Legacy VTK file of the C-alpha trace (Angstrom):
# vtk DataFile Version 3.0
C-alpha trace
ASCII
DATASET POLYDATA
POINTS 519 float
-0.159 -0.043 -0.253
1.589 3.632 -0.493
1.982 6.243 1.845
-1.343 7.978 0.736
-3.730 5.157 1.117
-6.614 5.406 3.056
-7.904 2.303 4.635
-11.909 2.786 4.996
-13.022 -0.777 5.563
-12.422 -4.054 7.761
-10.892 -5.890 5.011
-8.550 -3.053 4.167
-7.529 -3.347 7.788
-6.630 -7.071 7.194
-4.949 -6.466 4.159
-2.847 -3.498 5.705
-1.589 -5.754 8.537
-1.068 -8.910 6.486
1.265 -7.098 4.376
2.856 -4.409 6.294
6.858 -4.702 6.767
6.982 -2.887 10.044
8.592 -4.885 12.684
6.179 -5.045 15.702
7.609 -6.261 19.312
5.651 -7.243 22.358
7.945 -7.110 25.114
6.804 -8.696 28.344
6.999 -11.739 30.599
4.812 -14.044 28.382
3.039 -13.472 25.030
-0.381 -14.226 26.923
-1.880 -10.846 26.825
-1.540 -10.474 22.857
-1.618 -14.201 21.921
-2.433 -14.891 18.268
-1.284 -11.344 16.856
1.304 -12.839 14.994
-1.585 -14.385 12.794
-2.785 -10.892 11.887
0.440 -8.902 12.062
3.085 -10.092 9.625
6.204 -8.773 11.169
4.943 -9.465 14.906
7.582 -10.981 17.471
6.861 -11.651 21.147
10.253 -11.092 23.309
9.630 -13.036 26.635
11.403 -13.978 29.697
9.280 -16.952 29.921
8.862 -19.778 27.660
5.134 -21.032 27.834
5.663 -23.396 24.758
8.801 -25.156 24.777
10.143 -23.396 21.910
7.225 -24.339 19.412
5.885 -21.079 19.011
8.332 -19.008 16.346
7.057 -15.777 16.979
8.282 -15.722 20.345
11.953 -14.782 20.986
13.551 -15.965 24.295
16.918 -14.375 24.897
19.457 -16.652 26.869
19.206 -16.108 30.609
22.662 -16.532 31.829
23.581 -13.689 34.323
19.697 -12.544 35.134
19.543 -10.273 37.746
16.911 -10.529 40.390
13.995 -8.633 39.573
11.978 -5.990 41.521
9.302 -5.304 39.198
7.440 -6.104 35.776
9.226 -2.928 34.217
12.738 -4.149 35.446
11.954 -7.630 33.647
11.180 -5.712 30.147
14.185 -3.392 30.683
16.233 -6.698 31.158
14.396 -8.090 27.768
15.072 -5.142 25.656
18.657 -4.489 26.943
19.523 -8.009 26.194
22.279 -8.420 23.903
20.548 -11.142 21.575
17.495 -8.602 21.696
19.491 -5.696 20.884
21.190 -7.472 17.931
18.113 -9.028 16.584
16.279 -5.569 16.442
19.046 -3.909 14.658
19.302 -6.511 12.193
15.182 -6.172 11.658
15.376 -2.477 11.354
18.478 -2.674 8.907
16.805 -5.103 6.703
13.400 -3.080 6.864
15.262 -0.028 5.967
16.729 -1.829 2.870
13.164 -1.961 1.684
9.746 0.065 0.936
9.160 1.741 4.528
5.526 1.707 5.497
5.659 3.685 8.575
8.172 6.080 10.274
9.604 3.563 13.041
9.477 -0.010 14.465
6.923 -0.488 17.043
7.575 -1.339 20.659
4.792 -2.408 22.910
4.203 -3.536 26.527
1.966 -4.492 29.469
3.865 -2.306 31.841
6.541 0.439 30.950
8.445 3.483 32.547
10.478 6.520 31.521
13.712 4.237 31.486
12.246 2.248 28.976
10.663 4.824 26.804
14.492 6.273 26.757
15.571 3.184 25.823
13.190 2.845 22.905
14.051 6.157 21.638
17.894 5.131 21.959
16.959 2.046 19.799
14.673 4.014 17.248
11.654 2.357 18.299
8.286 3.953 18.540
6.141 2.903 22.086
2.971 2.431 20.659
1.436 3.383 23.942
0.597 6.591 25.448
3.188 8.645 27.279
3.930 6.706 30.905
3.518 9.924 32.989
-0.337 9.882 31.374
-0.972 6.294 32.104
0.319 6.243 35.246
-2.106 9.252 35.888
-4.978 7.576 34.421
-4.408 4.247 36.421
-4.865 6.025 39.607
-8.351 4.655 41.095
-8.747 7.905 42.571
-8.383 9.783 38.678
-10.421 6.969 37.408
-13.506 7.925 39.450
-12.951 11.501 38.420
-13.086 10.826 34.691
-16.156 8.698 35.141
-17.883 11.533 36.575
-16.532 13.723 33.735
-17.998 11.160 31.149
-21.203 10.736 32.915
-20.294 7.349 34.009
-20.935 6.790 37.665
-19.177 4.745 40.206
-20.667 2.648 43.302
-21.566 5.658 46.040
-18.138 6.267 47.781
-16.053 8.715 48.824
-12.274 9.663 48.201
-10.875 10.722 51.389
-7.594 9.863 53.845
-8.406 7.415 56.267
-6.314 7.557 59.606
-8.250 5.200 61.841
-11.467 2.755 62.181
-12.937 5.179 63.908
-12.490 7.922 60.524
-13.753 5.434 58.142
-17.051 4.828 59.965
-17.235 8.740 60.345
-16.516 9.171 56.100
-18.934 6.323 55.856
-21.610 8.045 57.912
-21.145 11.287 56.285
-21.665 9.482 52.677
-24.192 7.520 53.804
-22.147 4.410 52.353
-23.704 1.991 55.268
-21.913 -0.461 57.576
-20.171 -2.823 54.996
-17.594 -1.028 52.832
-15.165 -1.851 50.096
-11.794 0.166 50.340
-9.518 0.503 47.273
-5.920 2.117 47.481
-5.215 4.390 44.212
-2.904 1.487 42.709
-2.961 -2.054 42.836
-4.118 -5.390 40.797
-6.285 -8.090 40.938
-7.826 -7.606 44.279
-4.700 -7.005 46.183
-5.532 -3.822 46.985
-9.373 -3.964 47.521
-10.447 -4.735 51.074
-13.779 -5.823 52.242
-14.518 -4.354 55.524
-17.387 -4.295 58.050
-15.848 -4.542 61.498
-12.848 -3.260 63.108
-11.505 -6.588 63.390
-11.223 -6.907 59.483
-9.986 -3.417 59.425
-7.363 -3.827 61.777
-5.718 -6.747 59.422
-5.422 -4.088 56.622
-4.900 -0.786 58.781
-1.235 -0.281 57.890
-2.002 -0.506 54.134
-5.159 2.036 54.420
-3.596 4.300 56.478
-0.291 4.416 54.599
-2.524 5.982 51.707
-2.698 9.739 51.048
-6.466 8.835 49.848
-8.483 5.752 49.365
-11.759 5.015 47.518
-14.383 4.129 49.863
-17.430 2.079 48.540
-20.682 1.080 49.681
-20.540 -2.508 49.559
-23.331 -3.759 47.236
-24.253 -7.195 46.183
-22.920 -7.339 42.437
-21.862 -8.995 39.415
-18.564 -7.956 37.780
-18.262 -7.455 33.979
-15.111 -6.787 31.949
-14.743 -4.996 28.413
-12.165 -3.510 26.227
-12.255 -0.614 23.972
-9.934 1.271 22.032
-9.924 4.976 21.615
-8.962 6.576 18.016
-9.451 9.607 16.020
-12.520 8.028 14.473
-14.024 7.135 17.827
-14.034 4.417 20.284
-14.366 1.081 18.860
-15.570 -1.496 21.777
-15.274 -5.241 22.167
-17.995 -7.661 23.517
-18.763 -7.560 27.295
-17.734 -10.391 29.523
-18.397 -11.916 33.039
-15.424 -11.813 35.553
-14.524 -14.555 38.184
-13.264 -12.819 41.259
-12.176 -13.958 44.458
-12.912 -17.781 43.770
-10.398 -19.543 46.644
-9.795 -22.532 44.281
-8.132 -20.349 41.759
-6.892 -16.967 43.823
-5.711 -16.663 47.412
-7.055 -12.876 47.080
-10.644 -12.152 48.048
-11.539 -9.665 45.387
-8.882 -11.224 42.770
-9.716 -11.592 39.675
-9.302 -15.141 38.234
-11.065 -15.461 34.923
-13.864 -14.286 32.453
-16.477 -16.088 30.558
-18.297 -14.899 27.162
-21.842 -15.997 26.131
-25.063 -14.962 24.998
-26.829 -15.423 28.295
-24.889 -13.601 30.703
-26.370 -9.839 29.986
-29.530 -8.780 28.956
-29.420 -6.266 25.844
-30.213 -3.294 27.882
-27.330 -3.742 29.877
-24.895 -4.654 26.910
-26.111 -1.511 25.477
-25.360 0.452 28.386
-22.080 -0.922 29.076
-21.175 -0.110 25.424
-22.219 3.397 25.702
-20.651 4.129 28.935
-17.366 2.843 27.415
-17.852 5.091 24.212
-18.139 7.913 26.778
-15.009 6.928 28.834
-12.910 6.504 25.476
-13.995 9.611 24.335
-13.317 11.398 27.352
-9.976 9.916 27.545
-9.336 10.968 23.972
-9.822 14.393 24.883
-7.177 13.945 27.910
-4.598 12.927 25.210
-4.688 9.059 25.829
-4.824 7.264 22.689
-5.624 3.560 22.218
-6.733 0.301 24.151
-8.063 0.206 27.586
-10.235 -1.805 29.724
-13.204 -1.193 32.221
-14.620 -3.212 34.833
-18.529 -2.442 35.536
-20.613 -4.003 38.743
-24.181 -4.794 38.062
-26.093 -4.076 41.522
-28.283 -7.262 41.517
-30.618 -5.575 43.784
-31.281 -2.299 41.652
-30.265 -3.161 38.200
-28.059 -0.243 38.053
-24.768 -0.282 36.322
-21.538 1.263 38.008
-17.889 1.822 36.952
-15.621 -0.483 38.924
-12.301 0.098 37.465
-10.427 1.849 34.264
-7.381 -0.079 33.351
-5.174 2.308 30.490
-3.433 -0.611 28.966
-3.394 -4.230 27.731
-5.331 -6.327 30.149
-5.914 -9.758 31.489
-8.995 -9.891 28.839
-6.974 -8.793 25.989
-6.721 -12.568 24.866
-10.108 -13.464 25.411
-11.156 -10.351 23.650
-8.759 -10.781 20.388
-9.252 -14.181 20.202
-12.880 -14.552 20.463
-15.208 -15.777 17.745
-16.405 -12.038 16.879
-13.007 -10.863 16.251
-11.714 -13.494 14.118
-14.961 -12.921 11.851
-13.978 -9.262 11.785
-10.639 -8.300 12.935
-9.093 -8.209 16.594
-9.876 -5.054 18.672
-6.081 -4.661 19.038
-5.869 -3.794 15.707
-7.354 -0.508 15.671
-4.915 0.381 18.318
-2.143 -0.218 16.251
-3.609 1.777 13.647
-3.871 4.684 15.763
-0.081 4.554 16.602
0.703 3.991 12.643
1.296 6.793 9.908
-1.435 4.948 7.636
-4.616 7.366 7.324
-7.896 5.581 8.338
-11.530 6.392 7.988
-13.596 3.756 9.813
-16.856 4.451 11.594
-16.564 2.482 14.786
-20.738 2.246 14.888
-20.671 -0.711 12.542
-17.927 -2.690 14.635
-19.586 -1.679 17.622
-23.423 -2.791 16.587
-21.814 -5.904 15.407
-19.846 -6.504 18.895
-23.239 -5.853 20.880
-25.370 -8.415 18.585
-22.562 -11.279 17.738
-19.857 -10.738 20.181
-21.349 -13.335 22.670
-22.490 -16.035 20.201
-20.552 -18.634 20.826
-19.496 -19.658 24.483
-15.872 -18.981 25.769
-14.023 -18.644 29.059
-10.522 -18.618 30.943
-9.605 -19.589 34.239
-6.332 -17.966 35.799
-4.860 -20.668 38.081
-2.933 -19.238 40.891
-0.839 -20.919 43.556
-2.909 -20.155 46.499
-0.539 -21.900 49.236
1.219 -19.508 51.488
4.371 -21.886 51.476
7.001 -21.007 49.147
7.637 -24.356 47.390
9.425 -25.201 44.180
7.613 -26.906 41.051
9.096 -30.403 40.395
6.283 -30.922 37.613
4.170 -28.855 35.226
1.982 -29.798 32.166
3.158 -28.713 28.478
1.208 -25.931 26.784
-1.063 -27.100 24.214
-4.737 -28.675 23.431
-6.279 -31.069 26.317
-9.373 -33.367 26.648
-10.724 -34.100 29.974
-11.265 -38.064 29.606
-12.214 -40.207 32.821
-11.407 -37.016 35.106
-7.930 -36.544 33.760
-6.271 -34.329 31.324
-4.941 -36.266 28.217
-2.907 -33.819 25.748
-3.994 -34.153 22.178
-1.900 -31.511 20.683
1.303 -29.349 21.694
-0.015 -26.614 19.203
0.771 -23.167 20.373
-2.830 -21.589 19.020
-5.455 -21.418 21.368
-7.701 -21.460 18.457
-6.781 -25.257 17.862
-9.055 -25.887 20.682
-12.494 -24.948 19.551
-14.241 -28.023 20.450
-16.741 -27.974 23.611
-14.605 -30.844 25.111
-11.249 -29.329 24.446
-9.361 -26.791 26.331
-6.099 -24.932 25.660
-3.709 -24.820 28.692
-1.133 -22.201 28.558
1.558 -23.022 31.131
3.370 -20.326 32.888
5.556 -21.802 35.511
7.758 -24.450 34.699
9.558 -26.851 36.641
12.413 -25.718 39.355
10.856 -22.725 39.502
9.584 -21.318 42.872
5.817 -20.992 43.218
4.913 -18.517 45.543
1.271 -17.304 46.756
-0.436 -15.641 44.077
2.076 -16.790 41.366
0.355 -17.786 37.914
0.758 -21.186 37.191
-1.397 -21.842 34.234
-4.118 -20.081 32.080
-6.772 -22.368 30.598
-8.944 -21.287 27.972
-12.420 -23.367 27.325
-15.426 -23.439 25.260
-18.127 -24.449 28.053
-19.257 -22.323 31.181
-16.899 -21.918 34.061
-19.346 -20.116 36.922
-23.052 -21.105 38.101
-25.454 -18.561 38.762
-24.417 -18.633 42.523
-21.002 -17.688 41.387
-19.377 -20.988 42.012
-17.504 -23.094 39.670
-19.593 -25.281 37.464
-19.186 -29.105 37.961
-17.283 -29.259 34.582
-15.087 -26.275 35.468
-14.202 -28.290 38.858
-13.500 -31.285 37.416
-11.417 -29.421 35.163
-9.147 -27.730 37.705
-8.988 -30.898 39.770
-7.157 -32.407 36.804
-5.040 -29.600 36.236
-3.999 -29.488 39.854
-3.037 -33.226 39.396
-0.647 -32.118 36.589
1.406 -29.651 38.948
3.778 -31.211 41.918
5.752 -29.392 44.337
8.622 -30.039 46.979
9.797 -28.131 49.808
12.800 -25.622 49.891
16.122 -26.890 51.158
17.885 -25.395 53.813
20.500 -23.966 51.610
17.324 -22.362 49.437
15.882 -20.890 52.273
19.024 -19.063 53.073
19.026 -17.573 49.767
15.637 -16.774 50.018
16.197 -14.878 53.575
19.128 -13.343 52.165
17.251 -11.641 49.477
13.996 -10.771 51.263
16.333 -8.660 53.787
17.844 -6.506 50.948
17.059 -3.505 50.556
17.574 -3.467 46.963
14.554 -5.490 46.193
12.487 -2.889 47.479
10.287 -5.431 50.009
9.666 -7.827 47.188
9.884 -11.522 47.623
13.015 -13.433 46.115
10.485 -15.590 44.322
8.275 -12.645 43.306
11.194 -11.039 42.052
12.800 -13.857 39.817
9.592 -14.375 38.291
7.180 -11.967 37.253
3.983 -13.132 37.445
1.711 -12.844 33.935
-1.303 -11.136 35.456
-3.097 -8.355 34.216
-4.817 -6.245 35.503
-1.321 -6.527 36.263
0.284 -8.501 33.884
-0.916 -12.503 33.763
-0.847 -10.728 33.331
0.983 -10.853 33.799
-1.524 -12.950 32.785
-6.040 -7.357 34.355
LINES 1 519
518 0 1 2 3 4 5 6 7 8 9 10 11 12 13 14 15 16 17 18 19 20 21 22 23 24 25 26 27 28 29 30 31 32 33 34 35 36 37 38 39 40 41 42 43 44 45 46 47 48 49 50 51 52 53 54 55 56 57 58 59 60 61 62 63 64 65 66 67 68 69 70 71 72 73 74 75 76 77 78 79 80 81 82 83 84 85 86 87 88 89 90 91 92 93 94 95 96 97 98 99 100 101 102 103 104 105 106 107 108 109 110 111 112 113 114 115 116 117 118 119 120 121 122 123 124 125 126 127 128 129 130 131 132 133 134 135 136 137 138 139 140 141 142 143 144 145 146 147 148 149 150 151 152 153 154 155 156 157 158 159 160 161 162 163 164 165 166 167 168 169 170 171 172 173 174 175 176 177 178 179 180 181 182 183 184 185 186 187 188 189 190 191 192 193 194 195 196 197 198 199 200 201 202 203 204 205 206 207 208 209 210 211 212 213 214 215 216 217 218 219 220 221 222 223 224 225 226 227 228 229 230 231 232 233 234 235 236 237 238 239 240 241 242 243 244 245 246 247 248 249 250 251 252 253 254 255 256 257 258 259 260 261 262 263 264 265 266 267 268 269 270 271 272 273 274 275 276 277 278 279 280 281 282 283 284 285 286 287 288 289 290 291 292 293 294 295 296 297 298 299 300 301 302 303 304 305 306 307 308 309 310 311 312 313 314 315 316 317 318 319 320 321 322 323 324 325 326 327 328 329 330 331 332 333 334 335 336 337 338 339 340 341 342 343 344 345 346 347 348 349 350 351 352 353 354 355 356 357 358 359 360 361 362 363 364 365 366 367 368 369 370 371 372 373 374 375 376 377 378 379 380 381 382 383 384 385 386 387 388 389 390 391 392 393 394 395 396 397 398 399 400 401 402 403 404 405 406 407 408 409 410 411 412 413 414 415 416 417 418 419 420 421 422 423 424 425 426 427 428 429 430 431 432 433 434 435 436 437 438 439 440 441 442 443 444 445 446 447 448 449 450 451 452 453 454 455 456 457 458 459 460 461 462 463 464 465 466 467 468 469 470 471 472 473 474 475 476 477 478 479 480 481 482 483 484 485 486 487 488 489 490 491 492 493 494 495 496 497 498 499 500 501 502 503 504 505 506 507 508 509 510 511 512 513 514 515 516 517
């Protein structure tokens, strides 16, 4: 396509990325969040730290781990990857080859789940365009206090709440009384992921358990605790308007999957999950948020969690995540997106030099009416034991069937879309043997084509059988005395900023965080 080409249809978008020679790099602990994008974007490379596919996925580049430092954040993992000599050499070769041909964009592209100013500077020095809003803007919007304010500006209300400083249980009670929030409260800090900084408080005893965390914050969001169902939806704010994906349910706080009471641990996509009215309202609210974000200078992908009040039917803003998230794989690999294009391609268009004139209304209407036509789901299987152990067995990634309550591997294929039959599941292993299993660590992500959660918000019998069989695929051993000494040495080191040794050497894949960082 020539530099003056303007994309005006979904078919144009498909053709553009299928023939585009511009290198695109997703730098992250795993490729989970943007799985299968290599099927749509010609020059797509996943630069990862964790090998989920045992070298079977050719789009994944894994640099040598010789001399690997101890990490204290997801950003430090990405900094290690992007600064690795193997990665630098490959990117230099790719760009040189690209420059020798017909360039269709001004720069090669870099994408991250989490990044900081250091990574932005590194990309500039490597002639890589960071295809994300500036870090300072992302950080500002990622603040749950700011999210509430943006929602108010867009006409998208949160659960009745107060944004205040809390100094004691008595002060919390006084705030709740002033704002008529009741005695059962939910308190959130400005930053945090997957329920780790969401606290449910209805007594002083519950408050005392998390008092230090709450009182250390300059301001927290204090909400009325409602009987609710969680939802999740992704969208993309562009110069043409806001494109919105299908609305999903959320699995939250299931003790079989996560050790965190308010922790995200999966999603479902199916037609009966929501009424037409709820879907339409969620989509309109998301469009309003996207347009407000764009006016603030935020361009591209974002995710919104909504809460449905089961007593009143009201739809409230829960969280706004300005990034690729834990449902990005579900969104972009949905049957709907495979019949049109993945939502994330609009993000890439927004950060490209190509001109496009695409009306989001047509895409959004299809997402509204056809987005949940096929049933699919994902379970985020975390290590829930508080005792630090080492993995001695883990399953291979691939397509499995549940036969006689046991998982049987039928294909080592790395493509989740190879498991489309109702009795097939795709398992993406995150942690491998000889790695530290710590509380909250992501062990595996399981994709299904059947319902995972009952109307009572419990795992279905089929999902429970699947989870029991998956647990049998993992085994562990306790730490040796030498390993315990090593862990203690690193935990007491001020250089780790309080991170545990296990968490530092292996970045989780969660999203809200990473899977995330599988959120």
